[in-house]
Backbone bond lengths (Angstrom), bond angles and torsions (degrees), N, CA, C in turn:
res aa  C-N    CA-C-N  psi(-1)  N-CA   C-N-CA  omega(-1)  CA-C   N-CA-C  phi
1 M - - - 1.444 - - 1.522 110.01 -
2 P 1.347 118.53 128.50 1.447 119.64 179.15 1.520 111.38 -66.07
3 K 1.327 115.32 145.25 1.465 119.19 -178.13 1.517 112.07 -63.18
4 N 1.339 117.14 -39.72 1.449 118.96 -179.27 1.514 109.78 -103.96
5 K 1.330 114.57 79.39 1.457 118.26 176.73 1.526 110.79 -90.33
6 F 1.326 116.67 7.66 1.452 123.04 179.81 1.531 112.37 -123.66
7 P 1.343 118.56 54.72 1.461 118.82 -174.33 1.538 112.77 -61.99
8 E 1.334 117.58 -32.28 1.458 119.28 179.92 1.525 112.20 -67.10
9 F 1.335 116.14 -36.35 1.457 119.68 177.32 1.525 111.47 -73.40
10 C 1.299 115.74 -35.08 1.478 120.06 176.96 1.533 108.84 -61.08
11 A 1.323 117.28 -46.57 1.454 121.36 -179.67 1.534 110.49 -65.29
12 L 1.322 117.56 -40.99 1.456 121.53 178.65 1.530 111.32 -63.51
13 L 1.324 116.33 -45.35 1.468 120.85 -179.71 1.542 110.48 -65.52
14 Q 1.318 117.67 -40.61 1.451 120.18 178.33 1.521 111.69 -64.76
15 A 1.351 116.86 -36.91 1.460 120.27 177.19 1.527 110.72 -67.01
16 Q 1.355 116.88 -41.67 1.460 120.04 177.60 1.532 110.99 -63.63
17 R 1.330 115.32 -40.80 1.471 120.54 178.81 1.523 110.17 -60.67
18 K 1.333 116.44 -46.75 1.468 120.75 -179.75 1.516 111.32 -61.48
19 Q 1.333 117.02 -42.43 1.457 121.12 179.96 1.542 111.19 -63.79
20 L 1.331 116.35 -46.03 1.459 119.85 178.10 1.502 112.59 -61.25
21 L 1.338 116.71 -44.09 1.462 120.16 178.47 1.528 111.26 -60.87
22 N 1.326 116.41 -40.62 1.473 119.42 177.30 1.518 111.30 -63.69
23 E 1.342 117.36 -41.46 1.464 120.67 178.50 1.521 111.00 -62.89
24 V 1.328 116.65 -42.81 1.465 120.78 179.64 1.527 109.58 -63.90
25 R 1.336 117.16 -44.27 1.471 120.45 178.41 1.530 112.23 -60.04
26 E 1.355 114.72 -41.40 1.473 118.49 178.89 1.525 111.34 -64.32
27 K 1.327 117.07 -40.42 1.464 121.04 178.51 1.521 111.59 -65.43
28 I 1.315 115.86 -40.07 1.458 119.70 178.22 1.529 109.57 -63.94
29 A 1.333 116.65 -44.81 1.451 120.54 179.36 1.521 110.97 -62.71
30 A 1.344 116.23 -42.48 1.469 120.28 179.99 1.514 110.90 -65.74
31 S 1.334 116.88 -39.65 1.460 118.79 -179.88 1.521 110.96 -70.44
32 G 1.310 116.89 -30.10 1.460 120.42 176.81 1.516 111.52 -68.31
33 E 1.335 115.75 -35.28 1.470 120.21 -179.39 1.525 111.64 -73.06
34 G 1.340 116.01 -46.57 1.454 117.98 -175.29 1.504 113.43 -124.78
35 L 1.331 116.88 9.37 1.443 122.66 -176.49 1.529 111.51 54.80
36 G 1.329 114.94 34.27 1.460 120.45 174.07 1.505 113.11 61.94
37 F 1.341 114.16 -151.52 1.449 121.09 -177.30 1.542 112.55 -74.14
38 V 1.318 116.70 -16.06 1.441 119.93 -174.98 1.521 111.28 -57.92
39 N 1.342 117.58 -40.62 1.454 120.78 -179.77 1.510 113.96 -70.06
40 Q 1.337 116.87 -13.50 1.460 118.69 -179.82 1.511 112.82 -65.34
41 S 1.341 117.99 -19.39 1.456 118.87 177.82 1.536 110.20 -62.31
42 K 1.318 117.54 -29.66 1.458 120.06 177.54 1.528 110.90 -68.27
43 I 1.337 114.77 -32.01 1.453 119.53 -179.64 1.528 110.12 -79.87
44 T 1.317 116.14 -44.30 1.466 119.88 -174.57 1.513 113.93 -94.32
45 D 1.342 117.90 -13.48 1.463 122.88 -174.72 1.524 110.46 55.49
46 D 1.324 117.16 32.02 1.455 122.12 -179.47 1.528 108.32 -123.76
47 D 1.321 116.38 93.70 1.467 120.58 -178.74 1.530 111.65 -63.35
48 G 1.341 117.28 -33.72 1.459 120.26 178.03 1.516 111.68 -61.40
49 L 1.319 116.40 -43.54 1.463 120.83 178.91 1.523 110.01 -65.43
50 A 1.313 117.23 -42.84 1.461 120.36 179.74 1.522 110.83 -64.13
51 D 1.355 117.10 -40.69 1.472 120.03 178.46 1.513 110.76 -64.58
52 A 1.323 117.37 -42.64 1.470 120.69 179.24 1.513 110.87 -63.64
53 A 1.319 117.07 -40.88 1.464 120.88 178.39 1.526 110.51 -64.95
54 A 1.330 117.75 -41.55 1.455 120.87 179.16 1.519 110.63 -64.82
55 E 1.346 116.96 -40.15 1.469 120.75 177.39 1.525 110.99 -62.72
56 M 1.336 116.41 -38.08 1.468 119.86 177.34 1.511 110.89 -64.11
57 E 1.331 117.11 -41.71 1.464 120.15 178.63 1.515 110.76 -62.12
58 V 1.323 116.92 -43.86 1.466 120.82 -179.96 1.527 110.19 -63.87
59 A 1.328 117.06 -43.58 1.459 120.91 179.06 1.522 111.52 -61.32
60 M 1.328 116.50 -39.59 1.465 120.05 178.72 1.514 111.28 -65.88
61 V 1.326 117.53 -40.66 1.453 121.44 179.29 1.529 109.84 -65.14
62 I 1.325 117.20 -42.30 1.469 120.82 178.60 1.520 110.03 -62.12
63 R 1.334 117.12 -45.08 1.462 120.34 -179.62 1.525 110.97 -62.77
64 E 1.325 116.36 -44.18 1.460 119.69 178.83 1.499 111.85 -65.53
65 S 1.322 117.38 -36.52 1.461 121.32 177.26 1.532 110.74 -64.04
66 Q 1.343 117.03 -41.25 1.466 119.67 177.44 1.529 111.16 -65.67
67 E 1.336 116.01 -40.01 1.463 119.91 177.83 1.533 109.81 -60.55
68 L 1.326 116.92 -43.72 1.462 120.73 179.06 1.534 110.47 -62.66
69 Q 1.330 117.49 -41.42 1.464 120.43 178.16 1.528 110.41 -63.48
70 D 1.328 117.48 -41.42 1.470 121.17 178.03 1.522 111.06 -62.16
71 I 1.331 116.22 -42.19 1.475 120.89 179.61 1.524 110.32 -65.15
72 E 1.333 116.72 -45.42 1.466 120.75 178.98 1.538 110.11 -60.63
73 A 1.319 117.10 -41.94 1.462 120.63 178.85 1.537 111.29 -63.71
74 A 1.325 116.68 -41.27 1.463 119.72 178.57 1.523 111.02 -65.69
75 L 1.332 117.47 -41.06 1.469 120.49 177.57 1.542 110.57 -63.57
76 A 1.327 116.34 -36.56 1.475 119.92 177.19 1.529 110.37 -66.52
77 R 1.332 116.83 -37.71 1.477 119.54 178.21 1.538 110.26 -67.39
78 I 1.335 116.67 -36.45 1.470 119.08 175.56 1.518 109.06 -61.96
79 A 1.328 116.26 -45.08 1.466 121.08 -177.81 1.526 112.45 -63.67
80 D 1.359 116.85 -37.71 1.478 117.84 -176.87 1.531 112.16 -93.28
81 G 1.341 116.85 0.95 1.464 119.62 174.72 1.516 114.52 86.71
82 S 1.318 118.81 5.20 1.466 119.85 -179.22 1.531 113.46 -95.94
83 Y 1.328 117.14 -2.57 1.464 120.83 -179.12 1.518 109.23 -63.26
84 G 1.319 115.37 137.93 1.452 120.22 177.14 1.502 113.51 93.08
85 S 1.332 117.19 -3.07 1.464 122.11 176.46 1.517 109.30 -109.95
86 C 1.318 117.00 135.51 1.447 123.17 -178.85 1.534 109.76 -65.25
87 R 1.321 117.42 131.13 1.462 120.98 -179.48 1.514 112.36 -71.01
88 D 1.336 118.46 -17.94 1.459 121.25 -178.94 1.530 112.53 -94.11
89 C 1.319 116.95 -52.25 1.471 119.27 -174.33 1.515 113.25 -104.82
90 G 1.348 117.47 -13.54 1.452 121.47 179.27 1.524 114.52 82.39
91 E 1.322 117.36 -5.68 1.464 120.40 179.19 1.531 109.61 -73.49
92 E 1.315 115.00 163.78 1.445 121.27 -179.53 1.531 110.65 -70.81
93 I 1.326 115.29 135.77 1.473 120.47 173.93 1.519 106.21 -81.07
94 G 1.314 117.39 131.08 1.452 121.79 -177.77 1.527 113.47 -59.41
95 Q 1.312 115.53 145.37 1.463 121.40 179.74 1.525 111.51 -59.24
96 A 1.328 116.59 -38.21 1.471 119.56 -179.94 1.524 110.18 -62.46
97 R 1.325 116.74 -40.42 1.484 120.46 178.36 1.511 110.65 -66.17
98 L 1.324 117.16 -42.96 1.468 120.22 179.27 1.513 111.59 -65.39
99 K 1.329 117.00 -36.04 1.468 118.80 178.58 1.528 110.30 -67.80
100 A 1.343 117.11 -37.77 1.446 120.72 179.82 1.529 111.96 -77.00
101 Y 1.327 115.88 -32.91 1.469 121.75 -174.34 1.536 107.88 -142.64
102 P 1.351 117.43 79.88 1.474 120.20 -172.83 1.516 115.75 -64.71
103 T 1.336 117.70 -13.43 1.463 119.81 177.71 1.515 112.44 -94.43
104 A 1.337 117.79 8.11 1.461 121.80 -177.31 1.517 112.45 -57.57
105 E 1.335 115.61 134.11 1.462 122.22 178.68 1.519 111.09 -104.48
106 R 1.318 116.74 -15.98 1.458 121.50 -175.45 1.524 110.51 -128.80
107 C 1.324 115.27 152.62 1.463 120.57 171.24 1.537 106.36 -68.53
108 L 1.306 118.04 165.33 1.449 121.80 -175.93 1.538 112.57 -60.96
109 P 1.343 120.15 -46.27 1.474 118.87 179.03 1.536 112.23 -60.23
110 C 1.313 118.22 -42.28 1.477 120.81 179.32 1.527 111.21 -69.00
111 Q 1.338 117.67 -35.65 1.461 120.36 177.34 1.524 110.49 -65.21
112 E 1.339 116.48 -41.46 1.457 119.46 178.46 1.526 110.97 -64.33
113 K 1.331 117.58 -39.87 1.474 120.91 176.63 1.523 109.92 -62.29
114 N 1.330 115.58 -45.60 1.466 120.40 -179.14 1.513 111.44 -59.93
115 E 1.327 117.08 -45.53 1.449 120.94 -179.86 1.522 111.35 -65.79
116 H 1.329 117.18 -37.65 1.455 121.04 178.26 1.531 110.08 -64.05
117 L 1.337 116.78 -45.01 1.474 120.48 178.58 1.523 110.72 -63.29
118 R 1.319 117.40 -41.61 1.466 120.88 179.62 1.513 110.89 -64.07
119 S 1.318 117.95 -38.36 1.467 120.04 179.27 1.522 110.62 -69.33
120 Q 1.328 117.45 -33.90 1.465 120.09 177.19 1.522 110.55 -67.28
121 V 1.319 116.58 -44.05 1.457 120.30 178.74 1.524 110.15 -61.55
122 H 1.333 116.92 -43.39 1.466 121.55 -179.77 1.539 109.70 -64.43
123 T 1.317 119.07 -39.93 1.439 122.89 179.71 1.525 111.31 -65.75
124 H 1.324 116.11 -39.80 1.468 120.12 -179.55 1.516 112.10 -71.51
125 R 1.318 118.07 -25.34 1.461 121.22 178.43 1.526 111.20 -71.69
126 L 1.334 115.21 -29.15 1.471 119.20 -177.92 1.491 107.46 -74.88
């Protein structure tokens, strides 16, 4: 079996990776020019607004960083031949799921179980 039996997903993931990297570069360049929303407090004299804007920027960078990590992990799975197999049960992840979510590591039933367990753990921590 060829290692890259998912060339369409490889191309899709690489395109998503390139787009995310470009977005991150643009944000870095924009923040370097005007230091992002943080400097807006000088314009608006509203530190609360500036703090909220800065928190939004940080949250966006974290989300994009996680997306990049997910894409890199999926590309590594394509390279090592494990892409398309559920990390929990080993069964094949459906093509429809991969098309909708190309970085998927689990089949839908295992993902639902995982999310249910995570929500239980989160609920018990509160």
